[in-house]
C-alpha positions in Angstrom: 3.0 22.8 13.0 1.5 20.6 10.3 1.2 16.7 10.5 1.3 14.8 7.2 -0.6 11.5 6.6 -0.9 8.7 4.2 -4.1 7.1 4.1 -5.3 3.9 2.3 -7.9 1.0 2.5 -7.6 -2.2 0.2 -8.3 -5.7 -0.1 -6.3 -8.8 -1.1 -7.8 -12.2 -1.9 -5.3 -14.8 -1.0 -7.6 -17.8 -2.1 -8.3 -19.8 1.2 -8.8 -19.1 4.9 -5.6 -21.2 5.5 -3.5 -18.9 3.3 -5.2 -15.9 5.2 -4.2 -17.3 8.4 -0.5 -17.8 7.1 -0.7 -14.4 5.8 -0.7 -13.1 9.3 2.7 -14.9 9.9 4.1 -13.1 6.8 2.8 -9.9 8.3 4.5 -10.5 11.7 7.7 -11.2 10.0 7.6 -8.3 7.9 6.7 -6.0 10.8 9.6 -7.2 12.7 11.8 -6.5 9.9 10.5 -3.1 9.7 11.0 -2.5 13.3 14.7 -3.3 12.9 15.0 -0.5 10.3 16.7 2.9 11.3 14.2 4.5 11.3 11.4 2.3 11.0 8.7 3.2 8.3 4.9 3.5 9.1 3.3 0.0 8.8 -0.1 -0.7 8.5 -3.1 -2.6 10.2 -4.2 -6.0 8.8 -7.2 -8.2 9.3 -9.0 -11.2 8.0 -12.4 -10.1 6.5 -15.0 -12.9 7.5 -17.6 -11.1 5.5 -15.8 -12.0 2.4 -15.3 -15.7 3.1 -12.3 -15.3 5.2 -10.0 -15.3 2.3 -9.7 -11.5 2.0 -7.2 -9.3 3.6 -7.9 -5.9 4.6 -4.8 -3.5 4.7 -5.3 0.0 5.9 -3.5 2.8 7.6 -3.7 3.6 11.5 -3.5 7.4 11.3 -0.7 7.1 8.5 1.0 4.2 6.7 3.5 3.3 4.1 2.4 2.1 0.6 5.8 0.6 0.0 5.3 -1.5 3.0 1.9 -2.6 1.8 3.4 -3.6 -1.6 6.1 -5.5 0.0 3.6 -7.4 1.8 1.4 -8.3 -1.2 4.5 -9.5 -3.0 5.5 -11.8 -0.5 1.8 -13.2 -0.1 1.6 -13.5 -3.9 4.8 -15.6 -3.8 3.8 -17.7 -1.0 0.4 -18.5 -2.1 0.9 -18.5 -6.0 -1.5 -15.7 -6.7 -1.8 -14.5 -10.2 -3.7 -11.7 -11.9 -3.5 -8.0 -11.2 -3.8 -6.3 -7.8 -3.7 -2.6 -7.0 -4.5 0.1 -4.4 -4.5 4.0 -4.1 -3.8 6.2 -1.4 -4.1 9.8 -0.3 -1.4 12.3 1.2 -3.0 14.5 3.5 -2.0 17.2 5.8 -3.5 18.3 9.2 -3.2 22.2 8.0 -3.5 24.0 4.7 -0.3 23.5 3.0 0.5 24.1 -0.5 2.5 20.9 -0.9 0.5 18.9 1.7 -2.2 17.1 -0.7 -1.6 14.3 -3.4 -1.7 10.6 -3.7 -1.1 7.8 -5.9 -1.8 4.4 -7.0 0.0 1.1 -7.9 -0.8 -1.9 -9.8 1.2 -5.2 -9.7 1.3 -8.4 -11.6 0.9 -10.9 -8.7 2.5 -13.8 -10.6 5.8 -11.9 -11.4 5.8 -9.3 -8.7 6.5 -6.7 -11.4 5.0 -3.3 -11.3 2.4 -2.7 -14.3 1.8 0.9 -13.6 2.0 3.3 -11.0 1.3 7.2 -10.6 2.3 9.7 -7.8 0.9 13.3 -7.9 3.3 14.8 -5.6 4.9 17.5 -7.7 2.8 16.8 -10.7 0.8 20.0 -10.4 3.6 22.5 -9.9 5.6 20.6 -12.9 2.6 20.9 -15.2 1.9 24.6 -14.3 5.7 25.2 -15.1 4.9 24.1 -18.8 5.7 20.4 -18.2 4.0 17.4 -20.0 0.7 16.5 -18.0 0.8 12.9 -19.4 4.9 12.4 -18.6 
């Protein structure tokens, strides 16, 4: 039996150490909401990075994680702290055994001021589609 994983590691600068501490509360609220879902999605680990002045949040998977959960958290932080500019991250989908459909990934970019997606890509199914004659740029 194969196990599937989603891996990522990214930073979000929330501007001040006070915002970083408040972000932990946002994270706890989101984690509680997620736990109430049936079934709950995979979460992610969060810590404040003192090496970056205590304003950077480090988000990463713990064996596997949910990119949508990270995006939801970043949007909440952006709204709570009035963040602006672009933020993005990439992730890798992997498998514990060699499987034809077991590897891929994606990336997502947000406008922090509006919470809107600027661009995203997901490679799951892309290769098979292009090999079948699909447009590689679609």
